[in-house]
C-alpha atoms as one frame of an Amber mdcrd trajectory, in Angstrom:
protein
  -6.188  31.240 -12.702  -4.437  34.018 -11.098  -5.549  32.763  -7.408  -4.118
  29.155  -8.806  -1.095  30.531  -9.055  -0.871  32.561  -5.887  -2.008  29.434
  -3.619   1.086  27.200  -5.553   3.507  30.058  -4.661   2.317  29.953  -1.399
   2.295  26.225  -0.999   5.272  25.864  -2.782   8.015  26.625   0.166   5.977
  25.098   2.659   5.261  21.413   0.479   9.085  21.582  -0.322  10.152  22.259
   3.667  12.783  19.947   4.240  12.122  17.993   7.382  14.586  15.096   7.564
  17.795  14.093   5.943  18.243  10.423   4.977  21.465   9.948   3.223  20.630
  11.232  -0.446  17.040  11.892   0.342  15.375  14.629   1.776  11.893  14.014
   3.252   9.363  17.139   2.610   5.834  17.467   3.019   5.082  17.137  -0.498
   7.454  13.565  -0.760   5.167  12.238   2.686   2.003  12.950   0.583   3.188
  11.214  -2.163   4.571   8.329  -0.529   1.053   7.943   1.469  -0.774   8.335
  -2.087   1.189   5.479  -3.113   0.858   3.433  -0.134  -3.310   3.852  -0.699
  -2.826   2.572  -3.843  -0.928  -0.344  -3.003  -3.572  -1.214  -0.095  -6.196
  -0.789  -2.830  -4.386  -2.819  -5.261  -3.521  -5.770  -3.428  -7.428  -5.767
  -2.325  -8.746  -6.034  -5.868  -5.964  -8.799  -6.839  -6.833 -10.697  -3.594
 -10.352 -10.439  -4.165 -10.377 -11.630  -7.935  -7.824 -14.360  -7.289 -10.601
 -15.974  -4.793 -13.315 -15.112  -6.657 -12.171 -16.035 -10.065  -9.482 -18.343
 -10.141  -9.412 -20.090  -6.859 -13.100 -20.658  -6.713 -12.783 -22.696  -9.701
 -10.415 -25.260  -8.398 -11.428 -28.142  -5.908  -9.699 -26.911  -3.197 -11.559
 -26.259  -0.223 -12.649 -22.599   0.780 -10.259 -22.525   4.067  -7.200 -23.252
   2.102  -8.316 -20.495  -0.450  -8.742 -18.041   1.930  -5.430 -18.710   3.233
  -3.728 -18.333  -0.365  -5.496 -15.076  -1.460  -4.485 -13.857   2.364  -0.644
 -14.522   1.553  -0.812 -13.742  -1.811  -2.248 -10.277  -0.596   0.335  -9.643
   1.847   3.328 -10.253  -0.711   1.591  -7.885  -2.993   1.672  -5.313  -0.318
   5.072  -6.025   0.566   6.143  -5.382  -3.154   4.349  -2.485  -3.456   5.583
  -0.810  -0.289   9.378  -1.082  -1.790   8.484   0.046  -5.206   6.558   2.988
  -3.668   9.686   3.840  -1.560  11.918   3.220  -4.568   9.674   5.521  -6.915
   9.897   8.521  -4.243  13.572   8.169  -4.075  14.048   6.995  -0.783  17.218
   4.581  -0.337  16.160   1.284   1.740  20.061   0.871   2.570  20.090   4.223
   4.271  17.199   3.247   6.659  18.901   0.293   7.573  20.589   1.873  10.812
  17.620   3.793  11.825  15.367   0.734  11.236  17.806  -1.466  13.563  17.698
   0.914  16.361  13.728   1.454  16.031  13.682  -2.365  15.815  15.291  -3.187
  19.233  13.048  -0.714  20.735   9.494  -2.124  19.451  10.793  -5.781  19.939
  10.261  -4.971  23.117   7.086  -2.914  23.529   5.280  -5.027  20.549   6.415
  -8.558  21.476   2.769  -9.822  21.699   2.002  -8.004  18.418   4.826  -9.492
  16.686   4.029 -13.069  18.469   0.462 -12.909  17.200   1.685 -11.781  13.706
   3.835 -14.836  13.154   0.956 -16.972  14.800  -0.994 -15.861  11.982   1.173
 -16.423   9.452   1.452 -20.303  10.920  -2.214 -20.642  11.028  -2.648 -19.489
   7.307   0.347 -21.908   6.249  -0.367 -24.801   8.434  -4.471 -24.644   8.759
  -5.120 -25.916  12.143  -8.092 -23.957  12.412  -9.625 -22.672   9.168 -12.844
 -20.706   8.480 -15.768 -22.118   8.989 -14.147 -24.867  11.564 -16.102 -25.056
  15.313 -13.627 -24.757  17.755 -12.975 -24.234  21.638 -10.131 -22.437  23.048
  -9.690 -20.682  26.248 -13.308 -21.442  27.179 -14.319 -19.989  24.142 -16.511
 -22.254  21.673 -17.873 -21.433  18.110 -17.385 -20.696  14.667 -14.417 -19.253
  13.225 -15.732 -16.353  11.210 -12.387 -14.690  10.241  -8.454 -15.202  10.471
  -6.440 -11.885  10.363  -2.613 -11.630  10.953  -3.265 -10.535  14.367  -6.270
 -12.056  15.628  -9.426 -14.647  14.618 -12.723 -14.017  15.287 -14.920 -16.810
  16.825 -19.019 -16.382  16.618 -20.499 -18.317  19.704 -23.496 -20.103  19.246
 -25.149 -17.070  20.690 -23.793 -14.859  17.634 -21.389 -13.142  19.789 -18.322
 -12.545  18.404 -14.843 -13.443  20.375 -11.712 -11.751  19.199  -8.965 -14.667
  20.254  -5.251 -13.539  19.915  -3.617 -16.090  17.246  -1.143 -16.880  19.988
  -3.577 -18.466  21.890  -4.169 -20.967  18.752  -0.774 -22.007  18.540   0.396
 -22.034  21.934  -2.758 -23.621  23.732  -4.813 -26.493  23.262  -7.317 -26.142
  20.924 -10.560 -28.101  20.361 -11.246 -28.340  16.575 -14.728 -30.141  16.125
 -14.420 -29.850  12.094 -10.394 -31.110  12.182 -10.228 -34.082   9.727 -13.221
 -36.337  10.391 -16.303 -34.354  11.403 -17.939 -37.196  13.391 -17.679 -37.177
  17.200 -18.982 -39.749  19.676 -21.360 -39.189  22.468 -21.616 -41.416  25.707
 -25.374 -40.307  27.394 -26.223 -42.005  30.655 -29.305 -43.079  31.989 -30.366
 -45.313  34.863 -33.962 -47.164  35.084 -35.200 -49.258  37.916 -33.856 -52.476
  39.091 -37.109 -54.001  38.602 -36.447 -53.012  34.978 -35.980 -55.644  32.168
 -32.664 -55.116  30.291 -33.793 -56.071  26.997 -36.873 -53.847  27.044 -34.535
 -51.221  28.259 -31.743 -51.719  25.636 -34.481 -51.917  22.464 -36.073 -48.452
  23.876 -32.444 -46.519  23.683 -31.569 -48.141  20.475 -35.379 -46.943  18.799
 -34.692 -43.329  20.610 -31.404 -42.940  19.770 -32.327 -44.350  15.574 -35.208
 -41.458  15.575 -33.053 -38.701  16.636 -32.323 -36.778  13.280 -29.011 -35.603
  14.244 -27.945 -38.930  15.094 -25.823 -40.996  12.430 -27.048 -44.128  10.877
 -23.250 -44.946  10.842 -21.483 -45.877  13.113 -24.677 -47.626  14.399 -25.643
 -46.113  18.326 -25.257 -48.817  21.046 -26.066 -49.544  24.413 -23.682 -50.153
  27.050 -24.931 -51.557  30.454 -22.477 -49.493  32.879 -22.823 -50.300  36.500
 -24.918 -51.339  39.212 -25.653 -48.209  40.851 -26.969 -47.331  44.102 -30.421
 -46.731  42.981 -30.415 -47.798  39.527 -29.250 -49.767  36.782 -26.750 -47.843
  34.740 -26.551 -47.697  30.870 -24.517 -45.429  28.625 -26.231 -44.820  25.123
 -23.148 -44.375  22.370 -24.426 -42.402  19.479 -22.320 -40.111  16.777 -23.133
 -36.697  14.959 -21.614 -34.773  12.540 -23.933 -31.876  13.209 -24.290 -30.825
  16.697 -21.102 -31.926  17.936 -20.341 -27.913  18.220 -23.411 -28.295  20.338
 -23.428 -31.480  22.707 -25.912 -30.366  24.830 -28.632 -29.855  22.033 -27.871
 -33.027  21.042 -27.997 -34.824  24.535 -31.440 -33.013  25.117 -32.761 -34.336
  21.568 -32.015 -38.021  22.686 -33.182 -37.810  25.973 -36.604 -36.229  24.788
 -36.886 -39.821  22.453 -35.999 -41.812  25.540 -38.171 -40.108  27.401 -41.205
 -40.790  24.877 -39.639 -44.463  24.402 -39.924 -45.162  28.642 -43.740 -44.601
  28.685 -44.205 -46.713  25.787 -42.370 -49.787  26.988 -43.574 -48.693  30.737
 -40.129 -48.486  32.017 -39.536 -46.552  35.246 -36.573 -44.278  36.146 -36.310
 -44.318  39.788 -35.635 -41.744  42.361 -32.629 -41.786  44.425 -33.325 -44.105
  47.525 -31.191 -44.203  50.934 -32.464 -46.869  53.939 -32.174 -44.674  57.043
 -31.546 -46.818  60.248 -32.747 -45.407  63.796 -30.704 -46.651  67.086 -32.638
 -47.019  69.964 -31.562 -44.423  72.525 -30.782 -45.474  75.835 -33.285 -44.084
  78.172 -32.133 -42.577  81.372 -33.603 -43.640  84.540 -35.951 -41.159  85.939
 -35.120 -40.111  89.819
């Protein structure tokens, strides 16, 4: 006990030493430690509230998961802002005394943190308007994948190779974004194929429709269609029109799946895929008279 009294007597002047005078409040080390502990408690409380709201309340509603996540995020931010304000009041810091300092600091930070603030505001817009949501398949700036997480500064997109790409929120607001999952998830794919000029076009149509209908990721409705596109240089050119809502984010995988089936059907119906042909004509060169 004597040791604790000596330690307390030693630390008391250090903890209560005035550091900064803010109007009627004097900042000391003990006040700063108390404020940090209160802030930590606020962070923990908002996390618990957001988690409880998402799992126990919103999960019982019919709202989709993306909207539930957005609501829980916004509520968490509101709780954090309110908690920080109450914490400052509890330690006796008058926020009005910080207005002038905050204004001066804000001007400087406004220039230095312009991109961060832009991403922050963009994050709020994304959570409110939900142009993209958790689980959506998107493509932005050459990055394609599934939206795994949306925070206030950035959005995490996981590619098909399981690589996490961090995309600034401002890019999702200011640039064109392809959202494969927005609204109607069905996507139309025209797949080109060429056949020999001697082929029976009715057999070709039958083979292409059978190939499309046997692909598990091709939708039955809308039904696949075949279009006679053009008379090519070396082939009759067709387009197989198919729809998918499962491989819309992996067009190459869908095209490969359909092409495998087309190859099987062409062998079944003895339909030939031609090689490119070019006719070359050689003119006779004049023969020089010998001396």
